[in-house]
N, C-alpha and C positions, 0 to 999 in steps of 0.2 A: 547462535550461528556457529556451530562447531566447524572447525576447519579440518580437512583431511587431505592427505596427499600420499601418493605412491611414489616410490623412488624415481619413476620415469615421468612423473607429471608435476605440474605446478600446484601449489596449495589451492584449495577450493573452499568455498563457504557453502555449507549445506543449505538447501532451500527449505527444509522442514517437511519435504515430501519425498519419502524414501525412493519411490519409483522414478521420480524426476531426477533425483541425485544419481541414480544408476545411469540414466540416459546421458546426463551431463558429466559423467565420469567423476562424481564426487560433489558436484554443485557448481555454483557460479565462481568465475575467476574474481578474486577480491579486487577492490579499488577500481571498479568499472561501473559505468552507468548502464542500466538495462531498461528498455522501454517494453512494457508488456501491452500488447494491442490485441483487440478482439471484439467481436460482436457482444451485445448485451447477453449475459447469461453464460458466457464462455469460460468463466472462472478466474478472471483477472483479480477481482476483490478477494476471492478465496485464496489464490496464490499469494497475494500480498499479505493477507492476514496470517497465513501459515508461516511464511518467512519471518514475519515480525514476532509471532508467538514463539517460534524456535529461538530467535535471537534473544528475546526477553528471558527465556528459560536458561540461557547461558550468561545472563547478566549484562547483555548489550543494551545501550540506550536505543530506544526505538521510537520513531515518529511516523505516523500515518497521515499523509496529507490528502484530503479528499476534495475533489472538485465538484462532486454532485451529491453524494449521500451525506446525510447528517451523522453526527456522532451517535445519536440514538439509533439510527438505522443500521449503522455498522455494528453496534453492540448487540442489536437484535439478531442480525445475521450471524454473528459469532455465537451467540447463545443457541441459535437453531442447530449449530453443529456441536454444541456442548463445549465451546471454547470460551475462555475468559480473555479479555483484552487488558487485564491488569498488567501494569508495567509498560504499557504502550501509550504514548501521548497521541491524541487525535487532534488534528488541525483542520478545521473546516474553512475552505477557501471557495466560497460560492458567490455567484453574481447577486448583486442587490436587485430588489424588485424594479427600481428605476432603470437599471441597466438592461434588464430583460424586456421591459416595456419599449425602450428605445431600440433594442435589437429587433423586436417584432415589428416595430413601425418603420425603421430605416434600414434594416438588414445588418447593422453593426452598432455597437455602443461605444461612445467616446470614452477614452481612458479615465476622465474625471468622474465617471459614474462607477467604474471599477467593480470591486468586490468587497464584501464584508468578510472579515476573518475573525475566527475565534478559536482559541486553543483550550482544549480540555485536557488538563494534565492527567497522567495515569493515576 
């Protein structure tokens, strides 16, 4: 996540996507939280992976928290682009089967059925 700044702007953190960095005048403003939202297939996962891959390339600690895809699915998606997720920790935070059954039956799942989490280190 290389930082860049012009004399008239604040420091920026590169996104890992050259064209997006141009639009954002160098990248994201550091130390802020960004929510990336969109329809399935709109590029949210791709953007996240490119950002983290760029950060890992510069020696940053990187963590990808997934709410739906498995680590195996993420690695396969990265491989389809010719990317490696080496140096990026993957954390799966997905609903348990019991929670999904309750959600389907009652419209919501109680918090005690929660989620299973597993972390796959880089």
